[in-house]
C-alpha positions, -999 to 999 in steps of 0.1 A, spaced: 146 125 -276 129 108 -246 92 104 -250 67 108 -221 61 71 -221 98 64 -215 100 91 -188 69 76 -170 84 40 -173 116 53 -158 97 69 -129 76 37 -124 108 15 -122 125 40 -99 96 42 -74 87 6 -78 122 -5 -66 120 18 -35 102 -2 -8 95 30 12 73 41 -17 60 10 -33 56 -26 -21 52 -54 -46 22 -50 -68 9 -20 -48 5 15 -60 -2 28 -95 8 56 -119 -10 71 -148 -4 98 -175 -27 115 -199 -22 120 -236 -51 139 -251 -82 118 -247 -63 87 -235 -55 79 -198 -26 54 -196 -29 35 -163 -10 7 -147 -26 -27 -152 -40 -43 -121 -17 -68 -104 15 -55 -123 45 -43 -106 58 -7 -111 93 -21 -105 90 -41 -138 80 -11 -160 115 -10 -175 112 -45 -188 74 -52 -191 45 -33 -207 24 -26 -176 1 2 -190 -32 0 -206 -51 28 -225 -84 40 -211 -109 63 -229 -105 94 -208 -134 112 -225 -160 85 -216 -146 83 -181 -149 120 -176 -185 118 -189 -193 93 -163 -178 114 -136 -196 146 -147 -228 126 -142 -216 113 -107 -214 78 -121 -186 61 -102 -198 25 -108 -192 24 -146 -160 5 -155 -133 24 -174 -135 15 -211 -102 1 -226 -91 13 -261 -85 -18 -280 -80 -54 -266 -56 -61 -238 -49 -89 -215 -44 -66 -185 -73 -48 -167 -70 -12 -156 -62 -5 -120 -91 -5 -96 -81 32 -88 -84 44 -125 -112 67 -117 -90 84 -90 -64 92 -116 -90 107 -139 -103 130 -112 -68 146 -108 -64 174 -133 -25 170 -135 -9 151 -164 9 126 -143 -7 110 -112 8 86 -87 -10 66 -60 16 53 -36 17 36 -2 45 58 10 58 45 43 66 79 59 31 91 51 14 58 62 31 60 95 9 91 102 -22 80 84 -27 49 106 -32 70 137 -67 77 152 -61 115 149 -42 113 116 -60 142 100 -49 165 129 -14 152 126 -11 158 89 -27 192 92 -2 202 119 28 189 100 20 208 69 10 240 87 44 239 103 62 232 71 47 262 51 57 245 19 39 263 -8 45 237 -35 23 212 -17 -14 218 -17 -29 191 4 -63 175 9 -73 147 33 -98 119 28 -111 95 55 -109 58 49 -131 44 22 -130 11 4 -109 14 -28 -128 19 -60 -161 39 -65 -165 48 -28 -130 62 -25 -132 80 -59 -164 98 -48 -148 109 -15 -118 122 -34 -140 141 -59 -156 159 -29 -122 167 -14 -110 182 -47 -141 203 -50 -132 219 -17 -95 225 -28 -92 228 -66 -54 234 -63 -47 202 -44 -18 182 -57 -13 159 -27 -42 139 -13 -37 120 20 -59 88 23 -64 77 58 -53 41 64 -43 38 27 -16 61 12 -13 92 -10 -23 105 -44 -1 131 -60 -3 149 -93 21 169 -114 26 178 -150 58 158 -154 77 128 -141 102 153 -124 73 172 -109 62 139 -92 98 135 -79 99 170 -64 66 166 -46 77 133 -32 110 147 -19 92 176 -2 66 152 12 92 129 25 111 156 43 80 168 61 66 134 71 98 117 80 105 116 118 130 100 141 118 65 150 123 40 178 152 15 173 135 -20 174 150 -51 191 165 -70 162 180 -104 168 217 -111 161 209 -140 137 180 -157 120 160 -182 143 159 -220 138 131 -243 133 126 -274 154 136 -306 134 101 -319 133 87 -287 116 116 -281 91 95 -296 63 67 -271 69 84 -238 80 114 -217 74 126 -185 91 115 -153 73 148 -142 56 147 -106 65 163 -103 99 149 -69 106 114 -82 102 123 -107 129 120 -79 154 82 -83 151 86 -114 173 114 -101 195 105 -65 202 78 -64 229 63 -32 216 61 -46 180 49 -80 191 20 -64 211 9 -46 180 3 -79 161 -29 -88 180 -46 -54 180 -30 -34 152 -26 -59 124 -46 -47 94 -38 -10 90 -44 -5 53 -61 -24 24 -31 -42 8 -22 -57 41 -55 -74 44 -55 -86 8 -20 -102 10 -15 -111 47 -50 -119 59 -73 -106 85 -53 -117 116 -18 -123 128 -11 -159 140 8 -154 173 20 -180 198 39 -178 230 61 -208 221 67 -236 195 49 -259 220 18 -238 220 18 -237 182 22 -274 179 -6 -280 204 -31 -262 182 -17 -271 148 -32 -305 145 -67 -291 152 -65 -267 123 -78 -276 89 -48 -258 73 -19 -244 93 -11 -207 88 13 -196 61 28 -170 84 34 -174 122 49 -153 149 63 -170 179 71 -147 208 109 -142 215 115 -170 190 110 -156 155 88 -151 124 83 -181 102 67 -188 68 59 -217 45 77 -220 12 45 -209 -5 48 -173 9 52 -155 -24 72 -122 -31 41 -101 -30 35 -113 6 71 -109 15 69 -72 3 38 -66 24 52 -81 56 83 -59 52 59 -30 46 41 -37 78 74 -38 97 86 -5 81 54 12 91 48 -2 126 85 1 136 82 39 130 53 42 155 60 50 191 48 25 218 21 49 232 7 59 198 -31 53 193 -36 35 160 -68 30 141 -68 -4 123 -94 -14 98 -126 -29 113 -136 -65 109 -164 -55 85 -139 -33 64 -115 -62 62 -142 -87 53 -154 -64 25 -119 -62 11 -113 -100 12 -146 -108 -5 -142 -83 -32 -137 -98 -67 -114 -70 -79 -89 -76 -51 -91 -114 -55 -80 -108 -92 -52 -85 -81 -39 -109 -56 -39 -137 -82 -21 -116 -108 5 -104 -83 18 -138 -75 
């Protein structure tokens, strides 16, 4: 007989290997057993759930006690000793009444959540769908952790039946009482959010690097992502619509390094203390250093998957400089980035 733990591990691995749902170490899943909340450890990959132990047990009773008293700052208390730390979103999982909760950066949802008028867009989509299985709530952007958890608590207080929460510039939180219930909600959500998208200008082959720079840079291996440098609509987004959600800031940095030519890049490279790990050269290609790890690869693909689904006239709402700075200087995210390598 399959245990709940095995069912959840299977769900984690399944979703973790779908880049339209989870990217690298992003996203987290939890399940409740009595007074224990099992939550994904910070920095672990859902895709590895079928081979690694990625969950840690948190005292749900004590966590609920903090929430009843509107204490969002107290850290979740682990049961026993563990090398992993619980996800920074643990409190969000406790707030949801359902047995199984998933927080995902689903591409089809993110495509709408990065718009300036995302709340209106989501409302219209779900009004038109009239899908009774999905009870939705919407939360404006907040820094992950206590601020976001408090906003979600307020949203749930206004809709006790909510099983899907849309987080502006972030992702979704969904709750069900089984792993299959999560799958059903995701299928329904995907069918509502998915839209026909523009076909980007993808080059016929990977670009090359000038001989004098071959020891420093290599072309990014995903040829579809190369469209970020070749498609004029996508390239124009790099400067003004770069950081659209938290994981992007944490893994890809606060700005895109864009250059009109190799010559332009070389002319400024020597004046930089450290040359960028990721560069975009207009009509030439996307290039990275060999140190560009798998977590960053996943996030760059995520950015392409999101931005390539957006029309050229869409008004997006990137995170502000102060919001990005707050994320990059946050110890919890520094730890997650280190563990996700």
